[in-house]
N, C-alpha and C positions, 0 to 999 in steps of 0.2 A: 297602826295598821288600818288599812282602808279596805272596805268591802266593796267589790266591784260586781255589778250585775252583769252577767254574761249573756243570758238569753232565757228562754223558757223551756220547760221539759217537753220532750217530744212524746214520751210514753205515759205521761200523766196529765193531770188537768192543765189546760192551756194557760191558766193564769198563775201557775206555780213557777215563780222565777228560780233560776239556778243562780246561786251566789257562790263566789269563790273569793276567798280572802287572798289578797295579793299584797305583799310587803313592798311598798313603794319606798325607794331609797330616800332617806331624809338628807338634809344638808350635812349633818354630822357624819353620816356614812361616806358621803362624797369627799368631805374634807379629810376623813381618815384615810381614804383610798389615795387621795392626792399626796398626803403626808408620807404614806408608805412608798408611793412611786418616787417621790423626791429623795427619800432615804436610799432607795435602791440606786437611783442615778448618782447620788453622791458616793456611795460605796463603789460603784463601777468606775467612777472617775478616779477615785483613790487607787483602785487596782490598776487602771491604765497608767497612772503616773508611776506607780511602783514598778510595773513591768517595763516601762520606757526607761526608767532610771537603772534598771538591772538589779533592783532589790528583790524582785520576785520573778520567777520564770513562768512563761506561758505553760510550759510542761507541768509545773507544779499546780497551776490553777486547773488544768485539764484533769490531772489525777485526783485532786481533792478540791472540787469547786466550792467556794463559799455559797451560802444560801442565796445571796444577792446576785450571784453570777449564773444561776441555773437557767434563766431565760435569755441569757446573753448569747447572741449569734456567734458562732465559732469564727466567722470571718472578721468580726469586729475585734475579737480577742487577739487574733493573729496580727492584725494591722497595728495594734497598740505596741507591738515589739519594735525595738530599734531596727532600722533598715528593712522593715517589712512594709510593703505597700499592698494595694489591692491585687495587683498582678501576681506577685509572689504568693500571696495568701491563696488566691484562686487556683494557681498552678499546684501548690502543695496539697490543697484539699481535693482537687480533681484527681491527682495521682493516687490519692487514698480513697477515692469514690465516696466522698462525703460532701454534702451541700454546705455552702458558705452560710446559709441561713439556719442551719441546724442549731437548735439551742444546746448550750453546753450540758444542761441537765438531762438531755435526751440521748447522750452518747452512751453506747453500751460499754461494759467493762473491757471488752475486746478492743473496741475502737480507742478507748483511752490508752490502753497498753500499746496500741499500734502507733498512735500519734506522739505520745510523750517522749519516747527515746529519739524519734526523728527530729522533733523540735529541739531537744537538748543537743543533738549533733549539729544542727544548723547553727545554734547559738554558739557552740564552741568554735565552729569554723569562722563565724563572723568575728569572734573575739581575737582569733589568731590573725585574721586579715587586718583588723584594727590595730593590733599591737605592732605589726610589721609596717603599717602605714604605706606610704608611697613606694617604699622599697619592694614590697611584695609584687606590685604591678611591674616595676622595672625588672625584677628577677624573672617574673613569668614571661615577659617579652624576650629577655635574653635566652631563656631556656627554649622558647619556641623557635627563636632565630637559629640557635645552635642545632636543634633537631632538623630544621629545614635545610641547613647547609650540609648536614651529614647525609640527608636523603638525596641531595643533588649530586653527591660525589659517587 
């Protein structure tokens, strides 16, 4: 610990210095902080990989966030999902009036319960589209064409 002289007393003798002890971070504290930050980055990377692989859903992470994810911005979590980019993430969060930069740990319980079911529904819809593959696009075009032809008659 280092004692730093701050100034002199104004209401006392002029030569009486005011001293304040200030804890100056040592190299070990900095190294510990760096190690902790790296641990958090590794844990988030693992979460991102698991979410992208479909082993873990973003809805589950939102409902019960691990300690390492509490400072993770919501936009980054959403983008880690399969078929989700910045635009879809931004649109989804805007529709729920939540900032993309909001840390996961700062979500209220109400916000968690609002987002999780919507994310689960999006995930199920993407799974169905993926299972159908190119057929779903062709079927959708055929359905739109048949509706259009009925409207013209």
